[in-house]
C-alpha positions in Angstrom: -8.9 -19.9 -35.6 -7.3 -17.2 -33.4 -9.3 -14.5 -31.8 -8.1 -11.0 -32.3 -6.9 -9.4 -29.0 -9.4 -7.1 -27.4 -8.5 -3.4 -27.4 -9.6 -0.5 -25.3 -12.0 1.8 -27.1 -10.4 4.9 -28.5 -12.1 7.2 -26.0 -10.4 5.5 -23.1 -6.8 6.2 -22.1 -4.6 3.2 -21.3 -4.2 3.0 -17.4 -0.4 2.7 -17.7 0.0 5.6 -20.1 1.1 8.9 -18.5 -2.2 10.6 -19.3 -4.2 7.6 -17.9 -2.5 7.3 -14.6 -4.3 10.2 -12.9 -7.6 8.4 -13.3 -7.3 4.7 -14.4 -10.8 3.8 -13.2 -12.7 4.3 -16.5 -10.4 2.0 -18.3 -10.4 -0.6 -15.6 -14.2 -0.4 -15.4 -14.5 -1.1 -19.2 -12.0 -4.0 -19.0 -13.8 -5.6 -16.0 -17.1 -5.5 -17.9 -15.8 -6.5 -21.3 -12.6 -8.4 -21.0 -11.9 -9.3 -17.4 -8.9 -11.5 -18.3 -7.2 -9.2 -20.8 -3.9 -9.6 -22.6 -2.3 -6.2 -22.9 0.0 -6.1 -25.9 1.7 -2.9 -24.8 3.0 -4.3 -21.5 2.8 -8.0 -22.5 0.9 -8.6 -19.3 -2.4 -10.2 -18.6 -4.6 -7.8 -16.6 -7.1 -9.5 -14.3 -9.8 -7.0 -13.1 -12.8 -8.9 -11.7 -12.9 -9.4 -7.9 -13.4 -13.2 -8.0 -10.7 -13.7 -10.5 -8.2 -11.5 -8.6 -9.0 -13.4 -5.4 -8.1 -16.6 -7.2 -4.8 -15.1 -8.5 -3.9 -14.2 -4.9 -4.8 -17.6 -3.4 -4.3 -20.3 -6.0 -0.8 -21.9 -5.8 -0.6 -22.0 -9.6 0.1 -18.3 -9.5 3.8 -17.8 -8.4 4.8 -14.7 -6.5 8.5 -15.7 -6.7 8.3 -15.7 -10.5 6.1 -12.7 -10.5 9.0 -10.4 -10.0 9.9 -11.2 -13.6 7.1 -8.8 -14.5 9.2 -5.9 -13.3 10.6 -3.9 -16.2 14.0 -3.9 -14.4 17.1 -6.1 -14.3 17.7 -6.0 -10.6 16.7 -8.8 -8.2 14.6 -8.1 -5.2 16.1 -9.2 -1.8 14.8 -12.5 -0.2 11.6 -11.8 1.6 7.9 -12.8 1.8 7.3 -10.8 -1.4 9.7 -12.8 -3.5 9.1 -16.4 -2.3 6.3 -19.0 -2.6 5.4 -21.6 0.1 7.0 -23.2 1.9 9.8 -20.6 2.0 7.2 -17.9 2.2 5.7 -19.4 5.4 9.2 -19.8 6.9 9.9 -16.1 6.5 6.5 -14.8 7.3 6.3 -16.3 10.8 9.4 -14.3 12.1 8.1 -11.3 10.1 5.1 -11.3 12.4 7.4 -10.5 15.3 7.8 -7.1 13.7 4.4 -6.4 12.1 1.9 -8.9 13.5 -1.1 -8.1 15.7 0.7 -8.7 18.9 3.6 -6.3 17.9 1.1 -3.6 16.9 -0.8 -4.0 20.2 2.4 -3.5 22.2 2.8 -0.1 20.5 -0.8 1.1 20.7 -0.2 3.6 23.6 2.9 5.0 21.9 1.1 5.3 18.6 -1.6 7.3 20.2 1.0 9.6 21.7 2.6 10.1 18.3 -0.7 10.9 16.7 -1.6 13.5 19.3 1.9 15.0 19.1 1.6 15.3 15.3 -1.8 17.1 15.6 -0.4 19.4 18.3 2.2 20.6 15.8 -0.3 21.5 13.1 -1.0 25.3 12.8 -4.5 26.2 13.9 -6.1 28.2 11.1 -3.2 27.4 8.8 -2.7 25.5 5.6 -0.6 22.3 5.4 0.2 19.7 2.8 -1.4 16.5 4.1 1.1 14.3 2.2 4.3 16.0 3.4 3.2 17.3 6.8 0.8 14.6 8.1 1.3 11.3 6.1 5.1 11.2 6.0 5.7 12.4 9.6 3.2 9.9 10.9 4.7 7.0 9.0 8.1 8.0 10.2 6.9 8.1 13.8 5.3 4.7 13.5 8.5 3.1 12.1 10.6 4.9 14.8 8.4 2.9 17.3 8.8 -0.3 15.5 12.5 0.0 15.1 13.4 1.8 18.3 15.0 4.7 16.5 16.6 7.4 18.6 14.9 10.8 18.2 17.8 12.3 16.2 17.6 9.5 13.6 14.1 10.1 12.3 15.1 12.5 9.6 17.9 10.3 8.3 15.6 7.2 8.3 12.8 9.1 6.5 15.3 10.3 3.8 16.5 6.7 3.3 13.0 5.3 3.2 11.8 7.9 0.7 14.8 7.3 -1.6 14.4 3.5 -1.5 10.7 3.6 -2.1 11.2 4.2 -5.8 11.7 0.4 -5.9 8.0 -0.1 -5.4 7.4 1.1 -9.0 8.0 -1.9 -11.4 8.1 0.4 -14.5 10.3 3.2 -13.2 12.7 4.7 -15.9 16.2 3.2 -15.8 18.0 6.3 -14.4 15.6 6.4 -11.4 15.8 2.6 -11.0 19.6 2.9 -10.6 19.1 5.5 -7.9 16.6 3.3 -6.3 19.0 0.3 -6.2 21.7 2.6 -4.6 19.2 3.9 -2.1 18.0 0.4 -1.2 21.6 -0.6 -0.5 22.2 2.4 1.7 18.9 1.6 3.6 19.9 -2.1 4.1 23.4 -1.0 5.4 21.7 1.4 7.8 19.2 -1.2 9.0 22.0 -3.8 9.5 23.8 -1.5 11.9 20.7 -0.3 13.7 19.3 -3.9 14.2 22.5 -4.8 16.0 22.1 -1.8 18.3 18.6 -2.9 19.6 19.4 -6.5 20.5 18.2 -7.4 23.9 15.6 -4.6 24.2 12.1 -5.8 25.1 10.2 -2.7 24.1 11.1 -2.8 20.3 9.5 -5.3 17.9 12.7 -5.1 15.7 14.7 -6.6 18.5 12.6 -9.8 18.5 13.0 -10.1 14.7 16.8 -9.4 14.8 17.3 -12.1 17.5 15.2 -14.8 15.7 17.6 -17.7 14.9 15.2 -19.1 12.2 16.6 -16.5 9.8 19.9 -15.8 8.2 21.2 -12.2 8.5 20.4 -11.7 4.8 16.8 -13.0 5.3 16.3 -10.8 8.3 17.5 -7.7 6.4 15.3 -8.7 3.4 12.2 -8.7 5.7 13.3 -5.3 7.2 13.8 -3.8 3.8 10.4 -5.0 2.6 8.8 -3.6 5.7 10.2 -0.2 4.9 10.0 -0.1 1.1 6.6 -1.8 1.1 5.2 -0.3 4.2 6.6 3.2 5.0 5.7 4.8 1.7 2.2 3.2 1.3 1.3 4.2 4.9 2.5 7.8 4.3 0.6 8.1 1.0 -2.6 6.4 2.2 -3.3 9.4 4.5 -3.3 11.8 1.6 -5.4 9.4 -0.5 -7.9 9.0 2.3 -8.3 12.7 3.0 -8.7 13.4 -0.7 -11.7 11.0 -0.7 -13.1 12.0 2.7 -13.0 15.8 2.8 -15.4 16.7 0.0 -18.1 14.5 1.7 -19.1 16.6 4.7 -21.5 14.0 6.0 -18.7 11.4 6.0 -16.4 13.9 7.8 -19.1 14.4 10.5 -19.7 10.7 10.8 -16.0 10.0 11.2 -15.7 12.8 13.8 -18.1 10.9 16.0 -16.8 7.4 15.2 -16.0 4.8 17.8 -13.1 2.4 17.2 -15.2 -0.1 15.2 -16.6 2.5 12.8 -13.1 4.1 12.4 -11.7 0.7 11.3 -14.6 0.2 8.9 -13.9 3.7 7.5 -10.2 2.9 7.0 -11.1 -0.2 5.0 -13.5 1.7 2.9 -11.0 4.4 2.1 -8.4 1.7 1.2 -11.0 0.0 -1.0 -11.4 3.1 -3.1 -7.8 4.3 -3.4 -5.2 1.8 -2.0 -1.6 2.8 -2.5 -0.8 -0.7 -3.9 -3.0 -0.9 -7.0 -1.9 -4.3 -8.3 0.3 -7.3 -7.6 2.2 -9.5 -10.0 2.2 -13.3 -10.5 3.3 -15.8 -13.1 1.2 -18.9 -13.9 2.9 -22.3 -13.4 0.1 -24.1 -15.3 -2.9 -23.3 -17.5 -5.6 -21.7 -15.4 -9.3 -21.2 -16.2 -10.7 -18.2 -14.5 -14.3 -17.0 -14.6 -13.4 -14.2 -17.0 -11.1 -16.2 -19.3 -8.2 -18.6 -19.6 -4.5 -17.9 -18.8 -1.8 -20.0 -20.4 1.1 -21.5 -18.4 3.9 -18.9 -18.0 1.5 -16.0 -18.3 2.8 -12.8 -16.6 -0.3 -11.6 -14.7 -1.3 -8.5 -12.8 -4.1 -8.8 -10.4 -5.5 -5.3 -10.7 -6.7 -4.9 -7.1 -8.0 -1.3 -7.6 -10.3 -2.6 -10.3 -11.5 -5.6 -8.2 -12.2 -3.2 -5.3 -14.9 -1.5 -7.5 -16.5 -4.6 -8.9 -20.3 -4.0 -8.8 -20.9 -7.8 -8.5 -19.4 -7.5 -5.0 -19.8 -3.9 -3.9 -23.1 -2.0 -4.0 -22.5 1.5 -5.4 -18.9 0.6 -5.9 -17.6 4.1 -6.7 -19.3 5.7 -3.7 -17.7 6.2 -0.3 -19.7 4.4 2.5 -17.7 4.6 5.7 -19.8 1.9 7.4 -19.7 -0.6 4.5 -19.8 -4.1 6.0 -18.9 -6.6 4.9 -16.1 -5.1 2.9 -14.0 -7.9 1.2 -11.7 -5.4 -0.5 -8.3 -6.6 -1.7 -6.4 -3.4 -0.8 -4.1 -5.6 1.4 -3.9 -8.4 -1.1 -5.1 -11.8 0.0 -4.1 -15.4 0.4 -0.7 -16.4 1.7 0.7 -13.0 0.8 -1.9 -10.9 2.6 -0.1 -7.7 3.7 1.7 -8.4 7.0 1.5 -4.7 7.9 -2.4 -4.6 7.6 -2.9 -4.4 11.4 -0.4 -1.5 11.6 -2.0 0.5 8.8 -5.5 -0.1 10.2 -4.6 0.8 13.7 -2.6 3.9 12.8 -5.1 5.4 10.3 -8.0 4.6 12.7 -6.3 6.6 15.4 -5.3 9.5 13.2 -8.4 10.3 11.0 -11.1 10.7 13.6 -8.8 12.7 15.8 -7.8 14.9 12.9 -11.4 15.8 11.9 -12.5 16.2 15.5 -9.5 18.6 16.3 -10.1 20.6 13.1 -13.9 20.5 12.4 -13.6 23.2 9.6 -11.0 21.1 7.8 -11.2 21.6 4.0 -9.5 20.1 1.1 -8.5 21.8 -2.2 -10.9 22.5 -5.1 -10.1 21.4 -8.6 -8.4 18.4 -10.1 -6.3 16.2 -7.7 -2.6 16.2 -8.3 -1.8 12.5 -8.8 1.8 11.4 -9.1 2.8 9.8 -12.4 4.3 6.7 -10.7 2.2 3.5 -11.0 3.1 2.2 -7.5 2.3 3.5 -5.0 -0.8 5.3 -6.2 -0.4 8.7 -4.5 -0.9 12.4 -4.6 2.0 14.7 -5.1 0.5 17.0 -2.6 -2.8 17.7 -0.9 -3.0 21.2 0.5 -5.7 21.4 3.2 -7.1 24.3 5.2 -7.2 23.4 8.9 -9.5 26.1 10.2 -9.9 26.6 13.9 -9.5 23.8 16.4 -12.3 22.4 18.5 
C-alpha cells in the first residue's frame, strides 16, 4: 500500500512559488512540524527541514555534494571546486582554498579590514538616507575582496560588476535567459581572475598570491576555487548586511546592545542574524544509498535539499526560534552549512560583519530602517532584499 504524498495546506504558499519567496517561513514551519522529510512533487525534490536531519544531510557521506549539482534546473556544469566534489577530492581542494579564506588569511587582513570599514562609514552622509544593500553591503564586500585579491584601486568597480553579473549562478532555478547571461558572466570573471592571479605572484601581502602559487592545484582547479570564492562569497556577504540590518533596526534594545558590544558579543550577534536570515537558504545533495532520517526515509538517488533556513528555526534546538537574541549561546545554526563542506569563508564573514555592525550603530545612533513590508528579491538564492533604505540621522 502506497501512502499519498503530503501536501501543504491550501492557506500556505509554496516556498518556491513567486508569491511565497518573500516569506517562506510559514510553509517551512508547517513542513518541519508535519512532514520533515517531504517529497515535493512540483520540484521533484525531497525537502528536509528539521535541524537534526539537515545536520545529517550535511555530514553523512551517503549524501553526495558532487551529484547534488544535478538538482540545479540548468544544463551547465559548475567548475571544479569544493562545492562540486566529495572527499577525497574535496579535501585535496579545500586545503589550498584555506590559503585564501582560512582563519590565518583573515587574521592577516584584520587591520586592513578595519580601515575599509571606517573609510566606508566616513563616506556615508550624516543625516542622509542610503540604501544599505547598494551603498553599504556591496561596497564593503568589494573592499574585502580587493584585500583578498590585491586589486589595484582602479579595478574595484570592474571587479564588482563582474561579481554581480556572475552571481546569478547561485540561483539553481533561474530562468533560461538569465542562466545564459550568468554563464557568459562567469566566463568573463574567470578570464579576469586568471589574468589578475598571474599579476600578484610573489606578493606576500595578498592571500590570492599564496593560492595561485600552490602546486597542489592545476590552473583550472585554482580558478575554480577563485570563482567559487567570488560567486559563493561576494554576493552573500554583500546581501547579508542588508538582511542583518532589516532584522536589527526595528529592535531598538538590540541596536543599543550591539552599539556597546565587545568583540565576543559582536560575533554572537552576527551568528544570530545569520541564523534568522542567511543568504544561502538551502544546499543540495543526492543520496547514494537508502537513508533513514529522524523525520522519514530517503530512497537511493533522491535529490535532496537541506533547508537550512528551516533548520535554523527549529524549536527543538532554539528557544523562541523566531526571535532575535543577539547573545544566543550556544547557537548551532547551519547558516554556513556543516560537515566537510562547512563554508570556507565563514571566518571572513564573521570578522567583517562583526567589525561593521557595531561601528555603524555607534556612529549613527539614530539609525532607522524603513516602515512597511520588506522588499525581498524574487530569486531563491541568495535570499536578499532588493533594497533597504535607511535614515542615518546624526553621527555620534
